[in-house]
C-alpha positions, 0 to 999 in steps of 0.5 A, spaced: 694 709 705 696 714 710 695 721 711 691 726 707 695 729 701 697 736 703 696 738 695 693 736 689 699 732 686 696 725 687 691 728 682 696 728 676 700 722 672 707 722 674 709 720 667 705 725 662 702 730 668 695 729 666 690 730 671 687 723 672 680 722 674 677 719 680 675 711 680 671 708 686 671 701 684 677 700 689 672 701 695 670 699 702 672 694 706 673 694 714 679 700 713 675 704 710 673 708 702 679 708 698 679 711 691 684 711 686 686 716 680 687 714 674 691 716 668 687 714 662 694 712 658 698 710 664 693 707 669 692 708 676 697 713 679 695 714 687 690 710 692 687 715 697 683 714 703 679 721 704 677 719 711 683 716 713 684 722 719 678 721 722 679 714 724 
């Protein structure tokens, strides 16, 4: 995790180019909230912490 991405590429599957669906089942701990973006065919493509810049 780290900086907030500057574009929407993190929402796209790197293998097939499909739009990935957000999955919040990978969520909070002492480090904050994380959202996984998942391709139905190729699995998790990225994990984003939308509040990383506020900590």
